[in-house]
MARBA-3410 file (N, C-alpha, C, O; in Angstrom, 1 decimal):
122
85.5,60.9,40.4,86.7,61.5,41.0,87.1,60.7,42.2,88.3,60.4,42.5 ~ 86.1,60.2,43.0,86.4,59.4,44.2,87.0,58.1,43.8,88.0,57.7,44.4 ~ 86.5,57.4,42.8,87.0,56.2,42.3,88.5,56.4,41.9,89.4,55.6,42.2 ~ 88.7,57.4,41.0,90.0,57.7,40.5,91.0,58.0,41.7,92.1,57.4,41.7 ~ 90.6,58.8,42.6,91.4,59.1,43.8,91.8,57.8,44.6,92.9,57.6,44.9
90.8,57.0,44.8,91.0,55.7,45.5,92.0,54.8,44.8,92.9,54.3,45.4 ~ 91.8,54.6,43.5,92.6,53.8,42.7,94.1,54.3,42.6,95.0,53.6,42.8 ~ 94.2,55.6,42.4,95.5,56.2,42.4,96.3,56.1,43.7,97.5,55.8,43.8 ~ 95.5,56.3,44.8,96.1,56.1,46.2,96.6,54.7,46.4,97.7,54.5,47.0 ~ 95.8,53.7,45.9,96.2,52.3,46.0,97.4,52.0,45.2,98.4,51.4,45.7
97.5,52.6,44.0,98.7,52.4,43.1,99.9,53.1,43.8,101.0,52.5,43.7 ~ 99.7,54.2,44.4,100.8,54.9,45.0,101.4,54.1,46.1,102.6,54.0,46.2 ~ 100.5,53.4,47.0,101.0,52.6,48.0,101.8,51.4,47.5,102.8,51.0,48.0 ~ 101.3,50.8,46.4,102.0,49.7,45.8,103.3,50.1,45.2,104.3,49.3,45.4 ~ 103.4,51.2,44.6,104.6,51.7,44.0,105.6,52.0,45.1,106.8,51.7,45.0
105.2,52.7,46.2,106.1,53.0,47.3,106.7,51.7,47.9,107.8,51.7,48.3 ~ 105.8,50.7,48.0,106.3,49.4,48.6,107.4,48.8,47.7,108.4,48.3,48.1 ~ 107.1,48.8,46.4,108.0,48.2,45.4,109.3,49.0,45.4,110.4,48.4,45.3 ~ 109.2,50.3,45.4,110.4,51.2,45.4,111.3,50.9,46.7,112.5,50.9,46.6 ~ 110.6,50.7,47.8,111.3,50.5,49.1,112.1,49.1,49.0,113.2,49.0,49.4
111.4,48.2,48.4,112.1,46.9,48.2,113.3,47.0,47.3,114.3,46.4,47.5 ~ 113.2,47.8,46.2,114.3,48.0,45.3,115.4,48.7,45.9,116.6,48.3,45.8 ~ 115.1,49.7,46.7,116.1,50.4,47.5,116.9,49.5,48.4,118.1,49.6,48.5 ~ 116.2,48.6,49.0,116.9,47.7,50.0,117.8,46.8,49.2,118.9,46.4,49.7 ~ 117.4,46.3,48.0,118.3,45.5,47.1,119.5,46.3,46.8,120.6,45.8,46.8
119.3,47.6,46.4,120.5,48.4,46.0,121.4,48.6,47.2,122.6,48.5,47.0 ~ 120.9,48.8,48.4,121.7,49.0,49.6,122.5,47.7,49.9,123.7,47.8,50.1 ~ 121.9,46.5,49.8,122.6,45.3,50.0,123.7,45.1,48.9,124.8,44.6,49.3 ~ 123.4,45.4,47.7,124.4,45.4,46.6,125.6,46.2,46.9,126.8,45.8,46.9 ~ 125.4,47.5,47.3,126.5,48.4,47.6,127.2,47.9,48.9,128.4,48.1,48.9
126.5,47.4,49.9,127.1,46.9,51.1,128.1,45.8,50.7,129.2,45.7,51.3 ~ 127.7,44.9,49.8,128.6,43.8,49.5,129.8,44.2,48.6,130.9,43.7,48.8 ~ 129.5,45.2,47.7,130.5,45.6,46.8,131.5,46.6,47.4,132.7,46.5,47.2 ~ 131.0,47.5,48.2,131.8,48.6,48.7,131.9,48.7,50.2,132.8,49.4,50.8 ~ 131.1,48.0,51.0,131.0,48.0,52.4,129.9,48.9,52.9,129.4,49.8,52.2
129.5,48.6,54.1,128.4,49.4,54.7,128.8,50.8,55.0,129.9,51.1,55.2 ~ 127.8,51.7,54.8,128.0,53.2,55.1,129.2,53.8,54.2,129.8,54.7,54.7 ~ 129.3,53.3,53.0,130.3,53.8,52.1,129.6,54.4,50.9,128.7,53.9,50.4 ~ 130.1,55.6,50.5,129.6,56.2,49.3,129.9,55.3,48.1,131.0,54.7,48.0 ~ 129.0,55.2,47.2,129.2,54.3,46.1,128.4,54.8,44.9,127.4,55.5,45.0
128.9,54.3,43.7,128.3,54.7,42.4,128.6,53.7,41.4,129.7,53.2,41.3 ~ 127.6,53.3,40.6,127.8,52.5,39.4,127.0,53.0,38.3,126.0,53.7,38.5 ~ 127.4,52.8,37.0,126.7,53.2,35.8,126.4,51.9,35.1,127.2,51.1,34.8 ~ 125.1,51.8,34.7,124.7,50.6,34.0,123.5,50.9,33.0,122.6,51.6,33.4 ~ 123.6,50.5,31.8,122.6,50.7,30.8,122.1,52.2,30.7,120.9,52.4,30.6
123.0,53.1,30.8,122.7,54.5,30.6,122.1,55.1,31.9,121.6,56.3,31.9 ~ 122.2,54.4,33.0,121.7,55.0,34.3,122.8,55.0,35.3,123.7,54.1,35.3 ~ 122.8,55.9,36.2,123.8,56.0,37.3,123.0,55.7,38.6,122.1,56.4,38.9 ~ 123.5,54.7,39.3,123.0,54.4,40.6,124.0,54.9,41.6,125.2,54.5,41.6 ~ 123.6,55.7,42.5,124.5,56.3,43.5,124.0,56.2,44.9,122.8,56.3,45.1
124.9,55.9,45.8,124.5,56.0,47.2,125.3,57.1,47.9,126.5,57.1,47.9 ~ 124.6,58.0,48.5,125.2,59.0,49.3,125.1,58.7,50.8,124.1,58.1,51.2 ~ 126.1,59.0,51.6,126.0,58.7,53.0,126.1,60.0,53.8,127.1,60.8,53.6 ~ 125.1,60.2,54.6,125.1,61.4,55.4,125.4,61.0,56.8,124.8,60.1,57.4 ~ 126.4,61.6,57.4,126.8,61.3,58.8,126.3,62.4,59.7,126.6,63.6,59.5
125.7,62.0,60.8,125.3,62.9,61.8,125.9,62.4,63.1,125.9,61.2,63.4 ~ 126.3,63.4,63.9,126.8,63.1,65.2,126.0,63.7,66.3,125.5,64.9,66.1 ~ 125.7,63.0,67.4,124.9,63.5,68.4,125.4,63.0,69.7,125.7,61.8,69.9 ~ 125.5,63.9,70.7,126.0,63.4,72.0,124.9,62.6,72.8,123.8,63.0,72.7 ~ 125.3,61.6,73.4,124.4,60.8,74.3,124.1,61.8,75.5,125.0,62.1,76.2
122.8,62.1,75.6,122.5,63.2,76.6,122.9,62.8,78.0,123.5,63.6,78.7 ~ 122.4,61.7,78.5,122.7,61.3,79.9,124.1,61.2,80.2,124.6,61.8,81.2 ~ 124.9,60.5,79.4,126.3,60.3,79.6,127.1,61.6,79.5,128.0,61.9,80.3 ~ 126.8,62.4,78.5,127.4,63.7,78.3,127.2,64.6,79.5,128.1,65.3,80.0 ~ 125.9,64.7,79.9,125.6,65.6,81.1,126.3,65.1,82.3,126.9,65.9,83.1
126.4,63.8,82.6,127.1,63.2,83.7,128.5,63.7,83.7,129.1,64.1,84.7 ~ 129.2,63.5,82.6,130.6,63.9,82.5,130.8,65.4,82.6,131.8,65.8,83.3 ~ 130.0,66.2,82.0,130.2,67.6,82.1,129.9,68.1,83.5,130.6,69.0,84.0 ~ 129.0,67.5,84.2,128.8,67.9,85.6,129.9,67.5,86.4,130.4,68.2,87.4 ~ 130.5,66.3,86.1,131.7,65.8,86.8,132.9,66.7,86.6,133.7,66.9,87.5
133.0,67.4,85.5,134.0,68.3,85.2,133.7,69.7,85.6,134.5,70.7,85.3 ~ 132.6,69.9,86.3,132.1,71.2,86.7,131.9,72.2,85.5,132.2,73.4,85.7 ~ 131.5,71.7,84.4,131.3,72.6,83.2,129.8,72.7,83.0,129.2,72.4,81.9 ~ 129.1,73.3,84.0,127.6,73.4,84.0,127.2,74.4,82.9,126.0,74.3,82.4 ~ 128.1,75.3,82.5,127.7,76.3,81.4,127.5,75.6,80.0,126.9,76.2,79.1
128.0,74.4,79.9,127.9,73.7,78.7,126.6,72.8,78.6,126.4,72.0,77.7 ~ 125.8,72.9,79.6,124.5,72.1,79.7,123.4,73.1,79.6,123.3,74.1,80.3 ~ 122.5,72.8,78.7,121.2,73.6,78.5,120.2,73.2,79.5,120.0,72.0,79.8 ~ 119.5,74.1,80.0,118.4,73.9,80.9,117.1,74.3,80.1,116.9,75.5,79.8 ~ 116.3,73.3,79.7,115.2,73.6,78.9,113.9,73.6,79.8,113.6,72.5,80.3
113.2,74.7,79.8,112.0,74.8,80.6,110.8,74.7,79.6,110.8,75.5,78.7 ~ 109.9,73.8,79.9,108.7,73.7,79.1,107.6,73.1,79.9,107.8,72.3,80.8 ~ 106.4,73.5,79.5,105.2,73.0,80.3,105.0,71.5,80.2,105.3,70.9,79.1 ~ 104.6,70.9,81.3,104.3,69.4,81.3,102.8,69.3,81.1,102.0,69.4,82.1 ~ 102.4,68.9,79.9,101.0,68.8,79.6,100.2,67.9,80.5,99.1,68.2,80.9
100.8,66.7,80.8,100.1,65.8,81.6,99.9,66.3,83.0,98.8,66.1,83.6 ~ 100.9,66.9,83.6,100.8,67.5,84.9,99.8,68.6,85.0,99.0,68.8,85.9 ~ 99.8,69.4,83.9,98.8,70.6,83.9,97.4,70.0,83.8,96.6,70.5,84.6 ~ 97.1,69.0,83.0,95.8,68.4,82.9,95.4,67.8,84.2,94.3,67.9,84.6 ~ 96.4,67.1,84.9,96.1,66.5,86.2,95.7,67.6,87.2,94.8,67.4,88.0
96.5,68.6,87.2,96.3,69.7,88.2,94.9,70.4,88.0,94.2,70.7,88.9 ~ 94.5,70.5,86.7,93.2,71.0,86.4,92.1,70.1,86.9,91.1,70.5,87.5 ~ 92.3,68.8,86.6,91.3,67.7,87.0,91.2,67.7,88.5,90.1,67.4,89.0 ~ 92.3,67.9,89.2,92.2,67.8,90.7,91.8,69.1,91.3,91.6,69.2,92.5 ~ 91.6,70.1,90.5,91.1,71.4,91.0,92.2,72.3,91.6,91.9,73.3,92.2
93.5,71.9,91.4,94.6,72.7,91.9,94.9,73.9,91.0,95.5,74.9,91.4 ~ 94.4,73.8,89.8,94.7,74.9,88.8,93.4,75.2,88.0,92.7,74.2,87.6 ~ 93.1,76.4,87.9,91.9,76.8,87.2,92.3,77.1,85.7,93.2,77.8,85.5 ~ 91.6,76.5,84.7,92.0,76.7,83.3,92.1,78.2,83.0,92.8,78.6,82.1 ~ 91.3,79.0,83.6,91.3,80.4,83.3,92.6,81.1,83.7,92.9,82.2,83.2
93.3,80.5,84.6,94.6,81.0,85.0,95.6,80.9,83.9,96.6,81.7,83.9 ~ 95.4,80.0,83.0,96.3,79.8,81.8,95.7,80.3,80.5,96.1,79.9,79.4 ~ 94.7,81.2,80.6,94.0,81.7,79.5,95.0,82.4,78.5,95.9,83.2,79.0 ~ 94.9,82.1,77.3,95.8,82.6,76.3,97.1,81.8,76.1,97.9,82.1,75.2 ~ 97.3,80.8,76.9,98.5,79.9,76.8,98.3,78.7,75.9,99.2,78.2,75.4
97.0,78.3,75.7,96.8,77.1,75.0,96.6,77.4,73.5,95.7,78.2,73.1 ~ 97.3,76.7,72.7,97.2,76.9,71.2,96.6,75.6,70.6,97.0,74.5,71.1 ~ 95.8,75.7,69.7,95.2,74.5,69.0,95.5,74.6,67.6,95.3,75.6,66.9 ~ 96.0,73.4,67.0,96.2,73.4,65.6,95.4,72.2,65.0,95.1,71.2,65.7 ~ 95.0,72.4,63.8,94.2,71.4,63.1,94.9,71.0,61.8,95.5,71.9,61.2
94.8,69.8,61.4,95.3,69.4,60.1,94.2,68.5,59.5,93.6,67.7,60.1 ~ 94.0,68.7,58.2,92.9,68.0,57.5,93.6,66.8,56.7,94.6,67.0,56.1 ~ 92.9,65.7,56.7,93.3,64.6,56.0,92.1,64.0,55.2,91.0,64.0,55.7 ~ 92.4,63.6,54.0,91.3,63.1,53.1,91.6,61.6,52.9,92.7,61.2,52.6 ~ 90.5,60.8,53.1,90.6,59.4,52.8,89.4,59.0,51.9,88.3,59.6,52.1
89.7,58.1,51.0,88.6,57.6,50.2,88.7,56.1,50.3,89.7,55.5,50.0 ~ 87.6,55.4,50.7,87.5,54.0,50.8,86.2,53.5,50.2,85.2,54.2,50.2 ~ 86.3,52.3,49.5,85.0,51.8,48.9,84.1,51.3,50.0,84.5,50.8,51.1 ~ 82.8,51.5,49.8,81.8,51.1,50.8,81.7,49.6,50.8,81.6,49.0,51.9 ~ 81.8,49.0,49.6,81.8,47.6,49.5,83.2,47.1,49.2,83.8,47.7,48.4
83.7,46.1,49.9,85.1,45.6,49.6,85.3,45.2,48.1,84.4,44.7,47.5 ~ 86.4,45.5,47.6,86.7,45.2,46.2,87.5,43.9,46.2,87.8,43.4,45.1
END
């Protein structure tokens, strides 16, 4: 089972790399034929190749905040309060904060990962 898992994982990586290269070729083809960031579709040999374009818009945080403050529109700006992990650890190390004072505040998450590697190089 270990050998099979290792070999399949190796094949998966090779397949993902090859698919990534093919996708890049398809993107270049569509860019030349239809233009960049344009929805496109072709049918060939019983297959349909399609490019969908998803557009997302996001405000530049610093510039937008500067302009909103200049317009006195402070209600349109979020104030996000969150703990600064580095400063908390530094305060604990310096003795300014006792870890017991934050009891119940620290959450720990774990994630498991499986790797299989040959002991001797192949």
